[in-house]
C-alpha positions, 0 to 999 in steps of 0.5 A: 513513509508509506509508498504506493508499493511495488508489491501487492499488499494490504502494502508496494510507499509506512505509512513509507514514501510513495512509489509512483509508476511513471510513464512518458515519451521522449520528445519527438514522436516517431514516424508510422512503423512499416507494415507488420512492424510493432508500434513503439511505446508513446505517451499516447499509448500509455496514457490513452483513453484505452489503457494498454493493460486494463484494470482487472477484476477487483473486490473479491469476496466470497458470498458463501462457501460456494459462491465468489463475487467480484467487480469489473469496471469499464472506462476510467474516471467518473464515467467508469461503469461497474458490474458485480459478478458471481461465480458458482463453484457448484455449477461453474456458472458465471453470472452478472448480479448487477450491471452498470447501476445508477443512483435515482436522480435527485430531481426530474432534471438531474441525470442519474449518477453512477453507483460505484460498487467498490468496497461492497459488503455482503450481509451474513445471509448473502441476500444483500450488499451494503454500499456507500455512495453520494455521501449516503448508505445504500442497500442492494437487496437481491430478494426484493422485487425487480426495480426495488432492489436499491434502498436508500438507508441514510439521506442527510448532509453529513457523510456516513464514513467507514460503514460496516455490517454487524456479524448478523447483518441486522445493523450498520455501524458508521462514523459521522462527524467523528462519532460512532453511530449504529443504524438498524436496517429493519427499522431505519433507526440510528443511534449515536454511540459516542459523543466526544467526537469533535474536529480534532477528537476522532472516534473509530477514525484514523488521523493522517499519520496513523492511516498513513504509517500504521494502517498502510492506507488500507482503511481509515477505520478503527472500530470493530464489532464484537462477534455477538453484535452487542458491542463495538471496540474502537480507537479514539485519537485526540490530535489537538496537541499535534502541530498544524501544517499549512497546505495552500491551494493557489487556484482560487483568486484569494487562495485557499488554506488547508490545515493538516494536523501532521506530526514531524519527527520529534512532534507530539503524536495524537493521544490514543485510547481503546474503548468498548461501547454497547448499543445503548451508548454506554462505555463498559471498558477503557484503556488510556495509556500512561504515559500517553506517548505510545502508539496503538495499532489501529486494527483489533480482534475479538475473542470468539465469545465476545468477552474481550478484545485484543490490540497491539501497543507500541513504544514511540520508536517501535522497538517493543510491542505488547499484545493486550487483551481488554475485557468488555466488562472493563478493568485493566488489560491483560498482557498476552505476550510481548516482543522487542527488537533492538532496531525496530518492529515492522509495526505497519505489518503486525496484526492482533491475534487471530483467535480460534473459534473453538477457544483453544488459543490464537495465532500470531504472526511474529518476526521474532525469528527475524522473518514473519512466521505464524506461532500458536498460542494458548488462550493465555498467550502461552507458546505452544508451537511454531506454525511455520519457520525458516529463512523466508517470510509470510508476506501479509496474506494469511487465513485459516481453515479451522475445521481442518486445522490448516493455515493458508498463506502467501510467502517467499519460501521459493524465491524472495522475488516471488510470492506463492501460496502455501498450506501447513497444519497448525501443529507445523507439519505438512508444509506444501506449496500450492502454486507452481508457476513462477511469478506472484500469486494471491490468496482469498480463501473461501469459508470452509477452505475448499477453494481459494481465489489467486491472481497470478502474474509474472514479469512477462504475464499480465495479471489473471485470476484463477479459482483453485481447489484447496490443493492448488489444482486450477478449477476455473479462470475467472478474469483475464483482461484483454490487452493491447501489448502484442501490438507494441515493441516492448523492452525485455526484462532480465532478473539477475543478481550479484554478490557484494564485496562482503558477500551479500547477495543482491537482486537486480532487474535490467530493462533492455531496448526491444532491438537490443544489440549487445555490440552497441553501447547504451546510456543507462537510467537507474530507477531507484526506490531504496526505502524500507517496506518496499521491494522493486525487483519482483517477478510480477507484472508491471504495466508499461511506464516511464522505464519501459518508454525509456528502454524502448528509446534506447536507454538501459533501465536498471534497478536493484534492492539495496539493504533496508528493502522488504522481502528478505527478512529483518537482518537485511533490513536493519543495517540502515538503522538511524543512518538512512541514505548512506548504506543504500546508496553504497549498495546501489553504487556497487550494483552500478559498478557491477553493471558497468562491467558489461560491454554494452554499457556506457558508464559515462551516460548514467542517470537516476530517477525516483519518486518519494523515498526514490526521490530522496535517494536521487537527491542523496545520490546527486549530493553525495556521488554526483560525479557518477551521474550525468543527470538526476530527476527527483519526484516528491523528494524528502530533503531532510528527515526532520521534515517527515512524519513521526511514526515512519521516521522515528521507526528507522531514525529514532528521535532527532534529539537522540540521533542528531548526527544521524539526521545531519548525515542522512540529510540531502539538505545539509549537502546541498552545496555538493550537488554534482550533477544536473538536477530536475525536481518535480513536486505537487503543490498540494502534497500532504505526504512529503510536503513541498516544503522539502523541495522549497528548502532544498532549492533555497539551499541550491540557490545560496550555493549557486548551483543550477537546477530545473524545477517543475511544481505541479499545481493542485497535485498531491504525492503524485500527479493524478490528473491526466494533464498533470501526469502527461506534463510530469512524465514527458518533462522527465523523459525529455530531460533524460533524452537531452542529457543521455542520448547522443 
């Protein structure tokens, strides 16, 4: 499953299951506070028209080695207005390049629509940006006459998807009706490069499970320009053999059936193949794996001379990866290197090689040591040296200053609950931490490596973004959105740890009420996720949510990262292999027992809640340790691993036919008759990730077992409530449920 993850990533649900940040008040609104007192958190405060913590700048991109650009947004939803800013490192000047742009009206009676700036791309010369809006492509030219900057490139009924400029900016490639096209910017002439696209044959575009579980929802694109701009390498997915799952929209009078191709554990996946096509539409290279029951990572990398393209091929259960190199001229791919792991390889985090432009070799991010580290290889794959090493991991973001022979990256070296920016020479010497403030830092390196942009936060500091010099020195504050948090009484956050009975170190987080009194006793809500690829306990800011509101009302909210979760290396993840649920719950209960030793904790009033994998953990706890909880609220819960997708499930549980006992033991559905606490389930009827089928079969089992429960279907909502009214209902319902069952 691929959650909305609690940590900043390309990933906080492997696609893993969705982790939704929830917010809600308790039932009754308090009277107005005394003059000068801080206001309590309420649902209106958290979900009002003006968010307590506005969204910060996004879309950080370097126009050239000295100018960085970014987008700020005013308002929310369809009415939101965007501005594109530029900061010049040479002059220190910040300039609005495009302010609240609109599209030209289609007719004289039509009002102008806003022009979204999200996903903008600079051309190679820095004179124009490519935009996608209203199902068409547009170019904003900064060298055009005033009033003529916006140029429409396409104008047809079909959407141009995943558009990307060629390296020299002269062409644009995109997907239309599942085929790849190239558009010449100067002449406006489009060329159809592939002709095999069909309803269930996707060229350069990912199916649901690939985008969710291998691409981490970063992009649905799977085609890549060669450096010389003369060829495109792409992934083709033939999903005709993938079973169809029906998702029903109950709103229309006669209903509406949406047919989703969704492979559940043990089902066939789409057939993948790798292709290279020239601008004339001629295919020059093809790799069609035999047997075809394999996975190919959706990101490719070209050699600097454009002679070959590299990709990753995994076995179905993701215990082995081959790093392959396919010549543009054709022939069988060459094997650069292979790696295996008896548990699993984190296929959703690996990348193809980063080839150095001087042709001396490539960098590869490997977990072979048990932690994600960079290694330097020769052009033929021969290992040269480890660039980084140690009992810590690089977490996703890294880049290279090739001229200086230095790598920059974000890692857990200081503390697994934090993320800092580091640099190291490619020979492995000179490791230096560049960021000092305790918390979480990001990295967007400038061309040439003289500067990097870094967004920083910690549990008490909302995100703010700095420009830093290559040595980490602060050069400028680029973005710090104003917020209203000072007006509100907020819970305190305690980051802690304990050692389990076997010596394992676990990290914990406890939210305490603003007026916490250690002489009093308080109920507890366990806020759980618990699944792979996610880390809950982070020294990073989290905007007020359900947990904060519960704490504000006098409930302790406790979280921990059990074994199987992210950020601690593969040895911490792998013990859950083939038996999800059991060890995670054991660790959570051991942590809860530690918490109950504190004199201010009322161990008789404990609740638990989670969404997605957290919903699964909530059901598992309610059916396997229900006597320890006064109540449980599960959002979009998975009820049985046979009902979830292939790539995520089989990574950890392997094939159902190979592990039938593990699937039964890990299933809350199999233990529904053991439900031992008050239960609330909420689920979107249009959830395309964890299908509402999960809740339906679980509720059916509860009815047959004569168990009581509360259920709230969320009409038209997906894997989490998105519409404001649905969000309000969901979080209020959960908050009132805990108030009713935990507060005296």
